[in-house]
TIVO-2410 file (N, C-alpha, C; in nm, 3 decimals):
# residues 115
REC num residu      c1      c2      c3 atome chaine
REC   1      X   1.874  -3.698  11.208     N      A
REC   1      X   1.744  -3.642  11.175    CA      A
REC   1      X   1.743  -3.493  11.210     C      A
REC   2      X   1.701  -3.413  11.116     N      A
REC   2      X   1.694  -3.269  11.136    CA      A
REC   2      X   1.554  -3.231  11.180     C      A
REC   3      X   1.547  -3.147  11.279     N      A
REC   3      X   1.417  -3.092  11.320    CA      A
REC   3      X   1.419  -2.941  11.305     C      A
REC   4      X   1.310  -2.889  11.253     N      A
REC   4      X   1.292  -2.745  11.239    CA      A
REC   4      X   1.169  -2.706  11.320     C      A
REC   5      X   1.186  -2.610  11.408     N      A
REC   5      X   1.076  -2.569  11.497    CA      A
REC   5      X   1.053  -2.419  11.481     C      A
REC   6      X   0.935  -2.384  11.430     N      A
REC   6      X   0.900  -2.244  11.412    CA      A
REC   6      X   0.833  -2.189  11.538     C      A
REC   7      X   0.849  -2.060  11.555     N      A
REC   7      X   0.781  -1.991  11.664    CA      A
REC   7      X   0.762  -1.845  11.625     C      A
REC   8      X   0.679  -1.775  11.702     N      A
REC   8      X   0.661  -1.633  11.681    CA      A
REC   8      X   0.533  -1.593  11.611     C      A
REC   9      X   0.455  -1.691  11.569     N      A
REC   9      X   0.329  -1.658  11.506    CA      A
REC   9      X   0.230  -1.600  11.605     C      A
REC  10      X   0.120  -1.549  11.552     N      A
REC  10      X   0.017  -1.493  11.638    CA      A
REC  10      X  -0.078  -1.406  11.562     C      A
REC  11      X  -0.153  -1.326  11.635     N      A
REC  11      X  -0.252  -1.235  11.578    CA      A
REC  11      X  -0.197  -1.093  11.581     C      A
REC  12      X  -0.207  -1.026  11.469     N      A
REC  12      X  -0.157  -0.889  11.459    CA      A
REC  12      X  -0.254  -0.808  11.373     C      A
REC  13      X  -0.263  -0.681  11.399     N      A
REC  13      X  -0.348  -0.594  11.318    CA      A
REC  13      X  -0.276  -0.557  11.188     C      A
REC  14      X  -0.353  -0.528  11.087     N      A
REC  14      X  -0.296  -0.482  10.961    CA      A
REC  14      X  -0.205  -0.361  10.986     C      A
REC  15      X  -0.090  -0.363  10.920     N      A
REC  15      X   0.009  -0.258  10.940    CA      A
REC  15      X   0.111  -0.290  11.048     C      A
REC  16      X   0.084  -0.394  11.124     N      A
REC  16      X   0.173  -0.432  11.234    CA      A
REC  16      X   0.286  -0.522  11.189     C      A
REC  17      X   0.361  -0.572  11.289     N      A
REC  17      X   0.480  -0.653  11.263    CA      A
REC  17      X   0.482  -0.778  11.349     C      A
REC  18      X   0.547  -0.880  11.295     N      A
REC  18      X   0.577  -1.001  11.370    CA      A
REC  18      X   0.715  -1.049  11.325     C      A
REC  19      X   0.783  -1.121  11.414     N      A
REC  19      X   0.907  -1.186  11.375    CA      A
REC  19      X   0.896  -1.335  11.402     C      A
REC  20      X   0.911  -1.412  11.298     N      A
REC  20      X   0.912  -1.557  11.311    CA      A
REC  20      X   1.054  -1.607  11.327     C      A
REC  21      X   1.067  -1.714  11.402     N      A
REC  21      X   1.196  -1.781  11.420    CA      A
REC  21      X   1.182  -1.928  11.382     C      A
REC  22      X   1.290  -1.984  11.335     N      A
REC  22      X   1.293  -2.127  11.303    CA      A
REC  22      X   1.427  -2.181  11.355     C      A
REC  23      X   1.418  -2.262  11.458     N      A
REC  23      X   1.538  -2.320  11.518    CA      A
REC  23      X   1.559  -2.460  11.462     C      A
REC  24      X   1.683  -2.486  11.420     N      A
REC  24      X   1.716  -2.614  11.359    CA      A
REC  24      X   1.805  -2.696  11.450     C      A
REC  25      X   1.780  -2.825  11.452     N      A
REC  25      X   1.870  -2.917  11.523    CA      A
REC  25      X   1.976  -2.965  11.425     C      A
REC  26      X   2.077  -3.029  11.477     N      A
REC  26      X   2.181  -3.082  11.389    CA      A
REC  26      X   2.297  -2.986  11.374     C      A
REC  27      X   2.407  -3.037  11.320     N      A
REC  27      X   2.530  -2.959  11.313    CA      A
REC  27      X   2.556  -2.900  11.176     C      A
REC  28      X   2.466  -2.920  11.081     N      A
REC  28      X   2.494  -2.879  10.945    CA      A
REC  28      X   2.415  -2.758  10.901     C      A
REC  29      X   2.353  -2.688  10.994     N      A
REC  29      X   2.266  -2.576  10.960    CA      A
REC  29      X   2.335  -2.477  10.868     C      A
REC  30      X   2.459  -2.443  10.899     N      A
REC  30      X   2.529  -2.338  10.824    CA      A
REC  30      X   2.566  -2.381  10.683     C      A
REC  31      X   2.548  -2.506  10.650     N      A
REC  31      X   2.581  -2.554  10.516    CA      A
REC  31      X   2.467  -2.539  10.417     C      A
REC  32      X   2.350  -2.504  10.466     N      A
REC  32      X   2.231  -2.507  10.383    CA      A
REC  32      X   2.164  -2.371  10.370     C      A
REC  33      X   2.107  -2.349  10.252     N      A
REC  33      X   2.012  -2.240  10.237    CA      A
REC  33      X   1.887  -2.274  10.319     C      A
REC  34      X   1.815  -2.170  10.356     N      A
REC  34      X   1.690  -2.189  10.430    CA      A
REC  34      X   1.581  -2.104  10.367     C      A
REC  35      X   1.459  -2.149  10.383     N      A
REC  35      X   1.349  -2.075  10.324    CA      A
REC  35      X   1.226  -2.070  10.412     C      A
REC  36      X   1.141  -1.976  10.382     N      A
REC  36      X   1.009  -1.965  10.445    CA      A
REC  36      X   0.902  -1.979  10.337     C      A
REC  37      X   0.799  -2.054  10.372     N      A
REC  37      X   0.685  -2.076  10.284    CA      A
REC  37      X   0.559  -2.052  10.365     C      A
REC  38      X   0.445  -2.039  10.297     N      A
REC  38      X   0.320  -2.025  10.368    CA      A
REC  38      X   0.209  -2.093  10.292     C      A
REC  39      X   0.105  -2.130  10.367     N      A
REC  39      X  -0.011  -2.195  10.305    CA      A
REC  39      X  -0.137  -2.142  10.369     C      A
REC  40      X  -0.233  -2.111  10.284     N      A
REC  40      X  -0.367  -2.076  10.331    CA      A
REC  40      X  -0.464  -2.183  10.285     C      A
REC  41      X  -0.573  -2.204  10.357     N      A
REC  41      X  -0.669  -2.309  10.319    CA      A
REC  41      X  -0.716  -2.294  10.175     C      A
REC  42      X  -0.711  -2.401  10.101     N      A
REC  42      X  -0.759  -2.400   9.964    CA      A
REC  42      X  -0.658  -2.351   9.863     C      A
REC  43      X  -0.539  -2.318   9.909     N      A
REC  43      X  -0.436  -2.269   9.817    CA      A
REC  43      X  -0.312  -2.357   9.823     C      A
REC  44      X  -0.232  -2.349   9.718     N      A
REC  44      X  -0.104  -2.418   9.716    CA      A
REC  44      X  -0.008  -2.351   9.816     C      A
REC  45      X   0.087  -2.429   9.861     N      A
REC  45      X   0.192  -2.370   9.943    CA      A
REC  45      X   0.269  -2.270   9.859     C      A
REC  46      X   0.302  -2.157   9.919     N      A
REC  46      X   0.360  -2.044   9.846    CA      A
REC  46      X   0.498  -2.012   9.901     C      A
REC  47      X   0.593  -1.990   9.813     N      A
REC  47      X   0.726  -1.944   9.853    CA      A
REC  47      X   0.715  -1.802   9.907     C      A
REC  48      X   0.787  -1.775  10.015     N      A
REC  48      X   0.788  -1.641  10.074    CA      A
REC  48      X   0.926  -1.577  10.063     C      A
REC  49      X   1.028  -1.647  10.113     N      A
REC  49      X   1.162  -1.590  10.115    CA      A
REC  49      X   1.264  -1.702  10.132     C      A
REC  50      X   1.388  -1.675  10.089     N      A
REC  50      X   1.497  -1.770  10.106    CA      A
REC  50      X   1.626  -1.695  10.129     C      A
REC  51      X   1.720  -1.765  10.190     N      A
REC  51      X   1.849  -1.705  10.222    CA      A
REC  51      X   1.958  -1.810  10.201     C      A
REC  52      X   2.071  -1.769  10.147     N      A
REC  52      X   2.176  -1.867  10.122    CA      A
REC  52      X   2.249  -1.900  10.252     C      A
REC  53      X   2.350  -1.985  10.243     N      A
REC  53      X   2.410  -2.043  10.363    CA      A
REC  53      X   2.471  -1.940  10.458     C      A
REC  54      X   2.526  -1.831  10.404     N      A
REC  54      X   2.593  -1.733  10.491    CA      A
REC  54      X   2.516  -1.602  10.503     C      A
REC  55      X   2.397  -1.598  10.447     N      A
REC  55      X   2.317  -1.477  10.457    CA      A
REC  55      X   2.351  -1.372  10.354     C      A
REC  56      X   2.441  -1.403  10.264     N      A
REC  56      X   2.485  -1.305  10.167    CA      A
REC  56      X   2.388  -1.280  10.053     C      A
REC  57      X   2.298  -1.373  10.032     N      A
REC  57      X   2.198  -1.358   9.925    CA      A
REC  57      X   2.060  -1.391   9.980     C      A
REC  58      X   1.965  -1.307   9.946     N      A
REC  58      X   1.827  -1.328   9.990    CA      A
REC  58      X   1.733  -1.314   9.870     C      A
REC  59      X   1.620  -1.381   9.879     N      A
REC  59      X   1.523  -1.383   9.770    CA      A
REC  59      X   1.383  -1.373   9.831     C      A
REC  60      X   1.296  -1.302   9.760     N      A
REC  60      X   1.162  -1.278   9.812    CA      A
REC  60      X   1.056  -1.296   9.705     C      A
REC  61      X   0.940  -1.340   9.747     N      A
REC  61      X   0.824  -1.336   9.660    CA      A
REC  61      X   0.786  -1.190   9.636     C      A
REC  62      X   0.731  -1.163   9.520     N      A
REC  62      X   0.692  -1.025   9.488    CA      A
REC  62      X   0.593  -0.971   9.590     C      A
REC  63      X   0.510  -1.059   9.643     N      A
REC  63      X   0.403  -1.016   9.734    CA      A
REC  63      X   0.455  -0.967   9.868     C      A
REC  64      X   0.580  -1.000   9.902     N      A
REC  64      X   0.633  -0.961  10.033    CA      A
REC  64      X   0.757  -0.874  10.024     C      A
REC  65      X   0.813  -0.861   9.904     N      A
REC  65      X   0.937  -0.784   9.889    CA      A
REC  65      X   0.916  -0.641   9.937     C      A
REC  66      X   1.010  -0.594  10.017     N      A
REC  66      X   0.998  -0.458  10.071    CA      A
REC  66      X   0.926  -0.452  10.205     C      A
REC  67      X   0.859  -0.562  10.243     N      A
REC  67      X   0.790  -0.566  10.372    CA      A
REC  67      X   0.848  -0.672  10.466     C      A
REC  68      X   0.896  -0.781  10.410     N      A
REC  68      X   0.951  -0.891  10.489    CA      A
REC  68      X   1.103  -0.895  10.472     C      A
REC  69      X   1.171  -0.940  10.577     N      A
REC  69      X   1.316  -0.955  10.573    CA      A
REC  69      X   1.355  -1.089  10.632     C      A
REC  70      X   1.429  -1.167  10.555     N      A
REC  70      X   1.480  -1.295  10.604    CA      A
REC  70      X   1.623  -1.276  10.649     C      A
REC  71      X   1.659  -1.342  10.758     N      A
REC  71      X   1.796  -1.335  10.808    CA      A
REC  71      X   1.827  -1.466  10.880     C      A
REC  72      X   1.954  -1.483  10.915     N      A
REC  72      X   1.992  -1.606  10.985    CA      A
REC  72      X   2.105  -1.580  11.080     C      A
REC  73      X   2.113  -1.664  11.182     N      A
REC  73      X   2.222  -1.662  11.278    CA      A
REC  73      X   2.275  -1.805  11.284     C      A
REC  74      X   2.384  -1.829  11.216     N      A
REC  74      X   2.436  -1.967  11.210    CA      A
REC  74      X   2.487  -2.015  11.345     C      A
REC  75      X   2.532  -1.924  11.429     N      A
REC  75      X   2.579  -1.963  11.562    CA      A
REC  75      X   2.464  -2.018  11.647     C      A
REC  76      X   2.343  -1.972  11.617     N      A
REC  76      X   2.225  -2.018  11.691    CA      A
REC  76      X   2.141  -2.116  11.609     C      A
REC  77      X   2.187  -2.150  11.490     N      A
REC  77      X   2.113  -2.242  11.402    CA      A
REC  77      X   1.968  -2.198  11.386     C      A
REC  78      X   1.951  -2.070  11.361     N      A
REC  78      X   1.816  -2.013  11.355    CA      A
REC  78      X   1.803  -1.922  11.234     C      A
REC  79      X   1.689  -1.930  11.170     N      A
REC  79      X   1.655  -1.839  11.062    CA      A
REC  79      X   1.531  -1.760  11.104     C      A
REC  80      X   1.527  -1.636  11.062     N      A
REC  80      X   1.421  -1.544  11.104    CA      A
REC  80      X   1.345  -1.490  10.983     C      A
REC  81      X   1.222  -1.450  11.009     N      A
REC  81      X   1.146  -1.377  10.909    CA      A
REC  81      X   1.081  -1.259  10.979     C      A
REC  82      X   1.133  -1.141  10.953     N      A
REC  82      X   1.075  -1.018  11.007    CA      A
REC  82      X   0.967  -0.972  10.911     C      A
REC  83      X   0.846  -0.958  10.961     N      A
REC  83      X   0.732  -0.922  10.877    CA      A
REC  83      X   0.679  -0.787  10.924     C      A
REC  84      X   0.687  -0.688  10.837     N      A
REC  84      X   0.640  -0.553  10.867    CA      A
REC  84      X   0.529  -0.514  10.770     C      A
REC  85      X   0.458  -0.409  10.805     N      A
REC  85      X   0.350  -0.358  10.720    CA      A
REC  85      X   0.259  -0.472  10.675     C      A
REC  86      X   0.221  -0.552  10.769     N      A
REC  86      X   0.146  -0.673  10.736    CA      A
REC  86      X   0.007  -0.643  10.685     C      A
REC  87      X  -0.041  -0.735  10.600     N      A
REC  87      X  -0.171  -0.720  10.537    CA      A
REC  87      X  -0.256  -0.843  10.570     C      A
REC  88      X  -0.387  -0.829  10.564     N      A
REC  88      X  -0.474  -0.946  10.589    CA      A
REC  88      X  -0.440  -1.065  10.499     C      A
REC  89      X  -0.396  -1.038  10.378     N      A
REC  89      X  -0.362  -1.148  10.286    CA      A
REC  89      X  -0.233  -1.221  10.325     C      A
REC  90      X  -0.163  -1.171  10.426     N      A
REC  90      X  -0.047  -1.244  10.479    CA      A
REC  90      X  -0.089  -1.354  10.577     C      A
REC  91      X  -0.217  -1.359  10.610     N      A
REC  91      X  -0.267  -1.463  10.700    CA      A
REC  91      X  -0.242  -1.600  10.640     C      A
REC  92      X  -0.172  -1.686  10.715     N      A
REC  92      X  -0.136  -1.818  10.664    CA      A
REC  92      X  -0.065  -1.897  10.773     C      A
REC  93      X  -0.044  -2.023  10.743     N      A
REC  93      X   0.045  -2.106  10.823    CA      A
REC  93      X   0.183  -2.096  10.760     C      A
REC  94      X   0.280  -2.051  10.838     N      A
REC  94      X   0.414  -2.027  10.786    CA      A
REC  94      X   0.507  -2.140  10.827     C      A
REC  95      X   0.582  -2.189  10.728     N      A
REC  95      X   0.674  -2.300  10.748    CA      A
REC  95      X   0.816  -2.256  10.714     C      A
REC  96      X   0.914  -2.309  10.785     N      A
REC  96      X   1.051  -2.296  10.738    CA      A
REC  96      X   1.093  -2.430  10.678     C      A
REC  97      X   1.191  -2.424  10.592     N      A
REC  97      X   1.238  -2.544  10.523    CA      A
REC  97      X   1.387  -2.532  10.496     C      A
REC  98      X   1.452  -2.647  10.485     N      A
REC  98      X   1.595  -2.650  10.462    CA      A
REC  98      X   1.627  -2.680  10.316     C      A
REC  99      X   1.715  -2.601  10.258     N      A
REC  99      X   1.766  -2.629  10.126    CA      A
REC  99      X   1.693  -2.559  10.015     C      A
REC 100      X   1.759  -2.547   9.900     N      A
REC 100      X   1.696  -2.485   9.783    CA      A
REC 100      X   1.583  -2.572   9.731     C      A
REC 101      X   1.601  -2.703   9.738     N      A
REC 101      X   1.492  -2.797   9.715    CA      A
REC 101      X   1.465  -2.861   9.850     C      A
REC 102      X   1.372  -2.808   9.927     N      A
REC 102      X   1.362  -2.845  10.068    CA      A
REC 102      X   1.350  -2.994  10.094     C      A
REC 103      X   1.433  -3.039  10.190     N      A
REC 103      X   1.425  -3.178  10.229    CA      A
REC 103      X   1.370  -3.196  10.370     C      A
REC 104      X   1.370  -3.091  10.449     N      A
REC 104      X   1.309  -3.094  10.581    CA      A
REC 104      X   1.221  -2.972  10.598     C      A
REC 105      X   1.108  -2.995  10.667     N      A
REC 105      X   1.010  -2.889  10.690    CA      A
REC 105      X   0.975  -2.885  10.839     C      A
REC 106      X   0.945  -2.765  10.884     N      A
REC 106      X   0.891  -2.753  11.018    CA      A
REC 106      X   0.741  -2.780  11.019     C      A
REC 107      X   0.684  -2.772  11.140     N      A
REC 107      X   0.540  -2.798  11.155    CA      A
REC 107      X   0.456  -2.676  11.124     C      A
REC 108      X   0.516  -2.561  11.125     N      A
REC 108      X   0.443  -2.439  11.092    CA      A
REC 108      X   0.400  -2.360  11.213     C      A
REC 109      X   0.383  -2.231  11.192     N      A
REC 109      X   0.331  -2.140  11.295    CA      A
REC 109      X   0.227  -2.051  11.230     C      A
REC 110      X   0.113  -2.036  11.297     N      A
REC 110      X   0.001  -1.964  11.238    CA      A
REC 110      X   0.019  -1.814  11.256     C      A
REC 111      X  -0.003  -1.743  11.147     N      A
REC 111      X  -0.002  -1.597  11.148    CA      A
REC 111      X  -0.138  -1.549  11.100     C      A
REC 112      X  -0.201  -1.463  11.179     N      A
REC 112      X  -0.331  -1.407  11.142    CA      A
REC 112      X  -0.324  -1.256  11.149     C      A
REC 113      X  -0.362  -1.192  11.038     N      A
REC 113      X  -0.359  -1.046  11.030    CA      A
REC 113      X  -0.503  -0.997  11.019     C      A
REC 114      X  -0.544  -0.920  11.117     N      A
REC 114      X  -0.682  -0.870  11.117    CA      A
REC 114      X  -0.687  -0.734  11.047     C      A
REC 115      X  -0.799  -0.709  10.983     N      A
REC 115      X  -0.814  -0.582  10.909    CA      A
REC 115      X  -0.874  -0.474  10.998     C      A
***
C-alpha cells in the first residue's frame, strides 16, 4: 500500500511563496510520474503540475506556469511544489498523486492566499 503525505501548506499573503512537499512510502517512487492537483469548494479538482519519473520533464497548468515549480528527490521519495508570486485564486486544498493516471492520492494540505 502506497501512502502519500503532503505538508507545507498554510497562510501566505499575495505575492508570497510556499513550498509543498509530498512524501511517499514504498520502494517504487522513482518508477512513477507524480503530480499536484488542487480543489476549491464548488469546483472540480484541477491539475496543477506533473513531473516524470526522473524529473526530466515537467508540465504545468496555464494558470501556474511561470510561478510554480515542480521537482522531485527520488532518494527521499519526495515531490515538491514551489509556489511563488502567489495569488488569492491559488487558495485551495492541494493534493499530490502518483502516476499519469493517478492511482494513489494524498489527503491534501490547505493553502490560503490572502489579498
